MIRO-403474 format. One record per residue (C-alpha): residue in three letters; z, y, x. Coordinates in steps of 0.02 Angstrom, whole numbers, always signed. Each point is the difference from the previous one (the first is absolute). Example, Ala and Ser with C-alpha at 12.3 -4.5 7.8 and 13.67 -1.06 7.14 Angstrom:
# residues 2
+-----+--------+--------+--------+
! res !     pz !     py !     px !
+-----+--------+--------+--------+
! ala !   +390 !   -225 !   +615 !
! ser !    -33 !   +172 !    +69 !
+-----+--------+--------+--------+
END
This chain:
# residues 374
+-----+--------+--------+--------+
! res !     pz !     py !     px !
+-----+--------+--------+--------+
! met !  +6477 !  +2529 !  -1790 !
! ala !   -117 !     +7 !   -147 !
! ser !   -120 !   +132 !    +94 !
! leu !     +6 !    +83 !   +158 !
! arg !    -98 !   +147 !    +63 !
! gly !    -13 !   +123 !   +145 !
! asn !   -104 !    +42 !   +155 !
! ile !    -24 !    -92 !   +164 !
! glu !    +66 !   +161 !   +109 !
! asp !   +168 !     +0 !    -96 !
! phe !    +31 !   -178 !    -40 !
! gly !    -84 !   -112 !   +145 !
! met !   -112 !   -161 !    -43 !
! ala !   +112 !   -115 !    +89 !
! asp !   +161 !    +73 !   -115 !
! val !   -111 !    -38 !   -151 !
! phe !    -52 !   -176 !    +34 !
! gln !   +177 !    -44 !    +63 !
! leu !    +92 !    +64 !   -157 !
! ile !   -152 !   -100 !   -104 !
! ala !    +22 !   -158 !   +107 !
! gln !   +206 !     +8 !    -36 !
! gln !    +13 !    +39 !   -170 !
! arg !   -124 !   -146 !    -24 !
! lys !    -97 !   +114 !    -86 !
! thr !   -169 !    -69 !   -111 !
! gly !   -141 !   +153 !    -52 !
! asn !   -131 !   +103 !    +78 !
! leu !    +34 !   +106 !   +144 !
! glu !   -151 !   +136 !     +7 !
! phe !    -33 !   +129 !   +155 !
! val !   -113 !   +158 !    -24 !
! arg !    -68 !   +108 !   +132 !
! lys !   -157 !   +124 !    -37 !
! gly !   -100 !   -125 !   -132 !
! asp !    +55 !   -155 !    +98 !
! lys !   +108 !    -97 !    -96 !
! ile !    +74 !   -183 !    +61 !
! gln !   +101 !   -121 !   -109 !
! ile !   +123 !   -134 !    +47 !
! gln !    +52 !   -121 !   -106 !
! phe !   +179 !    -86 !    +31 !
! asp !    +93 !   -159 !    -79 !
! his !   +198 !     +4 !    +24 !
! gly !    -24 !   +110 !   +162 !
! leu !   -142 !   -108 !    +58 !
! val !   -188 !    +69 !    +17 !
! val !   -136 !    -94 !   -111 !
! gly !   -144 !   +135 !    +91 !
! ala !    -63 !   +172 !    +33 !
! val !   -177 !    +81 !    -43 !
! his !    -59 !   +170 !    -18 !
! val !    -44 !    +46 !   -172 !
! gly !   -186 !    +19 !    -25 !
! ala !   -116 !    +69 !   -151 !
! phe !    +30 !   -162 !    -99 !
! glu !   +134 !   -157 !     -4 !
! gly !    -60 !   -115 !   +162 !
! ser !    -96 !   +137 !    +69 !
! his !    +53 !    -15 !   +191 !
! phe !     -8 !   -205 !    -13 !
! ala !   -187 !    +43 !    -61 !
! asp !    -30 !   +102 !   +156 !
! met !    +92 !   -120 !   +110 !
! leu !   -127 !   -130 !    -80 !
! ile !   -145 !    +86 !    +52 !
! arg !    +80 !    +59 !   +191 !
! cys !    +44 !   -168 !    +22 !
! gly !   -183 !    -63 !    -28 !
! phe !    +52 !   -111 !   -141 !
! val !   -122 !    +73 !   -127 !
! thr !   -141 !   +131 !    +51 !
! arg !     -3 !   +167 !   -109 !
! glu !   -116 !    -54 !   -120 !
! arg !    +87 !   -184 !    -42 !
! phe !   +158 !   +119 !    -12 !
! thr !    -75 !   +105 !   -137 !
! glu !    -38 !   -143 !   -114 !
! phe !   +167 !    -60 !    +22 !
! leu !    +44 !   +181 !    -55 !
! glu !   -105 !     -7 !   -147 !
! glu !    +71 !   -173 !    -41 !
! ser !   +195 !    +84 !    +37 !
! lys !    -37 !   +100 !   -145 !
! arg !    -83 !   -113 !   -112 !
! thr !   +128 !   -119 !     +1 !
! cys !   +162 !   +101 !    +55 !
! lys !    +20 !   -156 !   +125 !
! ser !    +67 !    +80 !   +167 !
! met !   -101 !     -4 !   +165 !
! ala !    +71 !   -129 !    +87 !
! arg !     +0 !   -129 !   -140 !
! ile !   -195 !    +41 !     -8 !
! ala !     -4 !    -11 !   +179 !
! leu !    +88 !   -185 !    -15 !
! glu !   -120 !    -53 !   -141 !
! his !   -149 !    +48 !    +86 !
! asp !    +36 !    -95 !   +148 !
! val !     +1 !   +164 !   +142 !
! ile !   +170 !    -36 !    +52 !
! ser !   +102 !   -147 !     +9 !
! pro !   +199 !    +23 !    -68 !
! ala !    +78 !    -42 !   +170 !
! glu !   -137 !   +157 !    +34 !
! leu !    +63 !   +106 !   -142 !
! arg !   +174 !    -23 !    +73 !
! glu !    -52 !    +37 !   +193 !
! leu !    -85 !   +158 !   -100 !
! glu !   +142 !    +71 !    -89 !
! asp !   +118 !    -29 !   +118 !
! leu !   -103 !    +89 !   +143 !
! ile !    -31 !   +164 !   -153 !
! thr !   +204 !     -8 !     -8 !
! ser !    +10 !    +18 !   +208 !
! glu !   -140 !   +123 !     +8 !
! thr !    +75 !   +109 !   -138 !
! leu !   +196 !     -3 !    +67 !
! phe !    -84 !    +44 !   +181 !
! asp !    -80 !   +153 !    -88 !
! leu !   +156 !    +53 !    -81 !
! leu !   +109 !    -26 !   +133 !
! arg !   -121 !   +115 !   +100 !
! trp !    +58 !   +150 !   -139 !
! ser !   +113 !   +145 !    +48 !
! glu !     +7 !    +71 !   -157 !
! gly !    -20 !    -15 !   -188 !
! asp !    +93 !    -47 !   -167 !
! phe !    +48 !   -165 !    -58 !
! asp !    +64 !    -74 !   -169 !
! phe !    +62 !   -153 !    -49 !
! his !     +6 !    -87 !   -160 !
! ala !   +102 !   -140 !    -54 !
! met !    -99 !   -142 !   -100 !
! pro !    -48 !   -175 !    -15 !
! val !   -147 !    -49 !   +143 !
! lys !   -126 !   -140 !    -50 !
! his !    -61 !   -100 !   +160 !
! asp !    -27 !   -173 !    +30 !
! arg !    +64 !     -6 !   +181 !
! gln !   +165 !   -115 !    +57 !
! arg !   +161 !    +67 !    +49 !
! gly !    -51 !    -57 !   +165 !
! glu !   -146 !   +104 !    +13 !
! leu !    +78 !   +165 !    -34 !
! ile !    +42 !   +129 !   +149 !
! pro !   +159 !    +51 !    +39 !
! thr !    +22 !   +200 !    +20 !
! asp !    +70 !    -11 !   +167 !
! his !   -141 !   -104 !    +65 !
! ile !   -131 !   +141 !    -50 !
! leu !   +123 !   +130 !    +87 !
! met !    +23 !   -107 !   +155 !
! asp !   -188 !    -28 !    +35 !
! gly !    -44 !   +171 !    -86 !
! leu !    +82 !   +103 !   +129 !
! arg !    -57 !   -127 !   +123 !
! met !   -174 !    +21 !    -43 !
! val !    +14 !   +182 !    -33 !
! asp !    +57 !    +41 !   +183 !
! glu !   -117 !   -128 !    +89 !
! trp !   -129 !    +86 !   -112 !
! his !    +25 !   +165 !    +96 !
! gln !    -33 !    -77 !   +171 !
! phe !   -157 !    -98 !     -5 !
! ser !    -95 !    +91 !   -151 !
! pro !    -69 !   +160 !   +106 !
! ala !   -118 !   -139 !    +83 !
! val !    -84 !    -25 !   -175 !
! pro !    +23 !   +169 !    -75 !
! glu !   -118 !    -25 !   -156 !
! asp !    -46 !   -150 !    -85 !
! ser !   -182 !    +61 !    -15 !
! leu !    -19 !    -40 !   +176 !
! val !   -139 !   -136 !    +47 !
! phe !    +46 !    -86 !   +183 !
! gln !   -117 !   -128 !    +90 !
! lys !    +46 !   -131 !   +113 !
! val !     +1 !    +41 !   +183 !
! asn !    -53 !   -171 !    +52 !
! thr !    -97 !   -130 !   -122 !
! gly !    +22 !   -142 !   +130 !
! glu !   +101 !   -162 !    -83 !
! asp !   +140 !    +15 !    +98 !
! ala !    +60 !   +161 !    -50 !
! glu !    +98 !    -57 !   -120 !
! arg !    +65 !   -136 !    +68 !
! gly !   +203 !     +0 !     +4 !
! leu !    -21 !   +113 !   -160 !
! ala !   +131 !    -31 !   -149 !
! val !    -66 !    -51 !   -159 !
! asp !    +33 !   +159 !    -92 !
! val !    -84 !    +98 !   +117 !
! lys !   -155 !   -125 !     +9 !
! lys !    -27 !    +53 !   -166 !
! ile !     -8 !   +163 !    +45 !
! tyr !    -79 !     -9 !   +159 !
! arg !   -153 !   -107 !    -73 !
! arg !    -30 !   +125 !   -134 !
! ile !    -42 !   +126 !   +106 !
! asp !   -178 !    +30 !    +34 !
! gly !    -37 !   +208 !     +1 !
! arg !    -48 !     +9 !   -181 !
! leu !   +163 !    -33 !    -86 !
! ser !   +149 !   +124 !    -10 !
! val !   +198 !    -36 !    +46 !
! arg !    +24 !    +28 !   -186 !
! arg !   -123 !   -144 !    -50 !
! ile !    +45 !   -115 !   +111 !
! ile !   +189 !    +12 !    -18 !
! asp !    -41 !    -34 !   -187 !
! leu !   -117 !   -148 !    +22 !
! ser !   +120 !    -81 !   +131 !
! arg !   +148 !    +21 !   -143 !
! ile !   +139 !    +33 !   +120 !
! gly !    +61 !   +169 !    -60 !
! thr !    -27 !   +170 !    +90 !
! phe !   +156 !     +6 !   +104 !
! glu !    -58 !   -152 !    +93 !
! gly !   -188 !    +12 !     +2 !
! thr !    +14 !   +184 !    +92 !
! arg !   +153 !    -89 !   +113 !
! ile !   -134 !   -122 !    +39 !
! phe !   -154 !   +127 !    +37 !
! ala !   +112 !   +110 !   +102 !
! glu !    +47 !   -165 !   +115 !
! leu !   -193 !    -21 !    +13 !
! arg !    -36 !   +155 !    +54 !
! lys !   +136 !     +7 !   +113 !
! ser !    -40 !   -147 !    +73 !
! gly !   -187 !    +56 !    +45 !
! leu !    -74 !   -123 !   -122 !
! ile !    -86 !   +130 !   -120 !
! asp !    -36 !   +191 !     +3 !
! pro !    -50 !   +113 !   -160 !
! ala !   -208 !    -29 !    -18 !
! glu !    -15 !   +196 !     +4 !
! val !    +84 !    -12 !   +177 !
! ala !   -110 !   -152 !    +41 !
! ala !   -153 !   +109 !    -59 !
! val !    +29 !   +140 !   +100 !
! gln !    +29 !   -100 !   +170 !
! val !   -181 !    -80 !    -34 !
! glu !    -65 !   +180 !    -37 !
! lys !    +77 !    +60 !   +169 !
! lys !    -77 !   -145 !    +77 !
! lys !   -170 !    +33 !    -50 !
! lys !    +22 !   +192 !    +41 !
! trp !    +73 !    +14 !   +157 !
! ile !   -109 !   -130 !   +103 !
! gly !   -109 !   +144 !    +58 !
! val !    +76 !   +154 !    +91 !
! glu !    -49 !   +130 !   -155 !
! leu !   +135 !     +3 !   -135 !
! asn !    -79 !    +15 !   -185 !
! arg !    +41 !   +164 !    -65 !
! glu !    +21 !    -61 !   -193 !
! phe !   +147 !   -105 !    +76 !
! leu !    +93 !   +121 !    +94 !
! pro !    +86 !    +71 !   -137 !
! val !    +84 !   -165 !    -32 !
! val !    +36 !    -16 !   +192 !
! thr !    +92 !   +183 !    -20 !
! ala !    +95 !    -56 !   -146 !
! thr !    +53 !   -153 !    +82 !
! leu !    +56 !    +62 !   +149 !
! gly !    +85 !   +143 !    -97 !
! ser !    +93 !   -127 !    -75 !
! val !    +68 !   -104 !   +146 !
! val !    +51 !   +167 !    +79 !
! ala !   +121 !    +28 !   -159 !
! leu !    +62 !   -170 !     +3 !
! leu !    +49 !     +0 !   +191 !
! val !    +87 !   +177 !    -35 !
! leu !    +91 !    -59 !   -145 !
! met !    +58 !   -175 !   +101 !
! ile !    +57 !   +108 !   +142 !
! gly !    +69 !   +122 !   -124 !
! ala !    +97 !   -137 !    -65 !
! val !    +36 !    -80 !   +164 !
! ile !   +106 !   +160 !    +61 !
! ala !    +89 !    +22 !   -137 !
! gly !    +34 !   -192 !    +10 !
! his !    -21 !    -59 !   -175 !
! ser !   -165 !     +9 !    -99 !
! ala !     -5 !   +126 !   -135 !
! val !    +35 !    -60 !   -183 !
! pro !    -55 !    +86 !   -151 !
! glu !   +153 !    +53 !   -119 !
! ala !    -55 !    -99 !   -150 !
! phe !     +0 !   -144 !   +111 !
! ser !   +156 !    +27 !    +69 !
! val !    +78 !     +4 !   -164 !
! arg !    -54 !   -142 !    -59 !
! lys !    +52 !    -85 !   +134 !
! asp !   +190 !    +51 !    -21 !
! ser !    -23 !    -47 !   -189 !
! leu !    -41 !   -179 !    +45 !
! lys !   +132 !     -4 !   +141 !
! thr !   +112 !    +55 !   -142 !
! ala !    -69 !   -145 !   -117 !
! glu !     +7 !   -117 !   +131 !
! ile !   +202 !    +43 !    +47 !
! gln !    +32 !    -30 !   -194 !
! leu !    -59 !   -143 !    -12 !
! gly !    +68 !    -70 !   +165 !
! thr !   +173 !    +61 !    -66 !
! leu !    -27 !   -108 !   -158 !
! leu !    -49 !   -156 !    +92 !
! leu !   +134 !     +2 !   +111 !
! arg !   +102 !    +25 !   -146 !
! asn !    -52 !   -133 !    -85 !
! ala !    +20 !   -125 !   +162 !
! val !   +192 !    +56 !     +7 !
! glu !    +22 !    -50 !   -185 !
! ala !   -102 !   -151 !    +46 !
! tyr !   +101 !    -54 !   +143 !
! arg !   +168 !    +24 !   -104 !
! tyr !    -43 !   -105 !   -157 !
! ala !    -99 !   -134 !    +97 !
! ala !    +42 !   -166 !    -51 !
! pro !    +14 !   -149 !    +33 !
! leu !    +94 !    +43 !   +193 !
! arg !     +8 !   -141 !   +117 !
! gly !     +2 !   -132 !   -137 !
! lys !   +110 !    +68 !   -108 !
! asn !    -25 !    +45 !   -179 !
! gln !    +59 !   +192 !     +6 !
! ile !    -38 !   +168 !    +22 !
! arg !    +15 !    +87 !   +172 !
! asn !    +78 !   +146 !    -88 !
! glu !    +19 !   +106 !   +137 !
! phe !   -111 !   +132 !    +91 !
! pro !    -82 !    -22 !   +175 !
! ala !   +119 !    +95 !   +137 !
! lys !   -139 !    +57 !    +80 !
! leu !   -196 !    +48 !    -50 !
! asp !    -50 !   -125 !   +155 !
! arg !    +70 !   -157 !    -92 !
! leu !   -140 !    +23 !   -116 !
! val !   -134 !    -32 !   +131 !
! glu !   +101 !   -145 !    +60 !
! glu !     -1 !    -85 !   -155 !
! gly !   -188 !    +49 !    -52 !
! tyr !    +24 !   +121 !   -132 !
! val !    -87 !   +134 !    +74 !
! ala !   -112 !    +26 !   +165 !
! gln !    +69 !    +93 !   +146 !
! asp !    -91 !   +170 !     -9 !
! ala !    +69 !     -1 !   -189 !
! leu !   +173 !    +72 !    +71 !
! thr !    -74 !   +161 !    +57 !
! gly !   -109 !   +135 !    -95 !
! pro !   -177 !    +59 !    +71 !
! asn !    +76 !    +95 !   +144 !
! gly !   +107 !   -138 !    +64 !
! ala !   +152 !    +90 !    -57 !
! pro !   +130 !   -142 !    -80 !
! tyr !    +56 !    -11 !   -185 !
! tyr !   +184 !    +50 !    -24 !
! tyr !    +98 !   -134 !    -85 !
! ile !   +170 !    -41 !    -23 !
! ile !   +113 !    -95 !   -131 !
! arg !   +116 !    +93 !   -129 !
! gly !   +123 !   -117 !    -87 !
! asp !   -115 !   -109 !   -115 !
! ser !   -162 !   +127 !    +44 !
! phe !    -83 !    +58 !   +135 !
! val !   -104 !   +159 !    +52 !
! leu !   -177 !    +10 !    +80 !
! leu !    -71 !   +124 !    +40 !
! ala !   -194 !    +38 !    +64 !
! pro !    -19 !    +84 !   +174 !
! glu !    -76 !   +172 !     +8 !
! phe !   -169 !    +29 !    +64 !
+-----+--------+--------+--------+
END
C-alpha cells in the first residue's frame, strides 16, 4: 500500500485507520475538507501525532502556545522572527527561552493530537490521502497511540458530545458563578476546579478551556455539568435577571424593555410547543444530517467491535502457556461467553449497540463471526 486515497463518504474513516494499522504502515495520512487539512503521522500502524495544517510548519503548535497562555502575542511575534532567521522550530525556540518545559511541551503536543483527532472524528465528509514514507519523531513506541484506542475513545466522545454540548452551544459564551461562597467548589474534582476557578464573567468558554489545558471535549463537558448543577449561568442571563429586578420593582414596565420581554416570551412559547409536539410524537425530532452521522458512527462502532471480538477469539486459541503447560491451546472457544469467563472481553462486547448478539460458529479449522444488524 504505497498510497491510499478516497473520500469518507465511500470509505469510512474507521476502515482507513484499521487498514493502516493492520498493515503496520508508516507514513502520512491527510484529510481535507473545504480548505481545512488535517495530517496524521503513523509509525508501523501506530499514531505518532495529528495536527491541523496551517500557513506555515508548526503554525498550529504556535497558535496553541498563545491560546494556552505560554506566550503573549507580542512574544510570539519575536519567536516567529527568530524562527525565520535561524530556521529553528517554534518548539525548540520555546524550550530555549524557557517559556515551556520539556514535560509541558510533550503535554501540549498530546493535547494538539487529541484535539485534532476529536475534530476529525466529527467530520462527515472530506477526502483522504495516505502516502507511505519515513516519519521522523522522538517518541518511544510505548508513547504511540493504537488506532483501536482512538476509534473506541473517539466513538464514545462523539456520541456523548451530542448529549451535553447543547448546554454550551457556543464556545464564545461567557459564564459567571451563581454562588461565590467558599463552599461552592467543595467536592468538585480537580479538573472541574481548573475550570470553575477561572469562571469570572469575563473570560469565554474557549479561553478558559485553553488556559486549563484539558481539551475541548472534557472542558465543554465540565461547563455543561456546572451549568446543569446550577453553579454557573451565562453572564448575559444573569445581567438580564439583574436588570429585570431593577425595572420591575415598580408597577410600570419600561417601554424600552418591552420588546425584549415579548421576544423572550415568544421564544418560551415556541419552545413549549416543540416540547409538547415531541412528547406527543413519542420522540424528539432529530435533524436528518445528524441521523445520518449517527448511523455512520454506529456502523464504525460495529466494525470496530467485530474486529476486537475476532482478535479475542484468536487470542483465546493461541493463549500460552495453558495450565502450566508450555503449549498453546489450539482450539476456539465453544461459545463467545467463554471469552468473558476468562477475561478476554467484557460482557457487553458480545452484543452490538442495539443489544443483539453476534453470530458465531466454528467451522473446521476456522470460525465465522458476523456482526448483528441494527
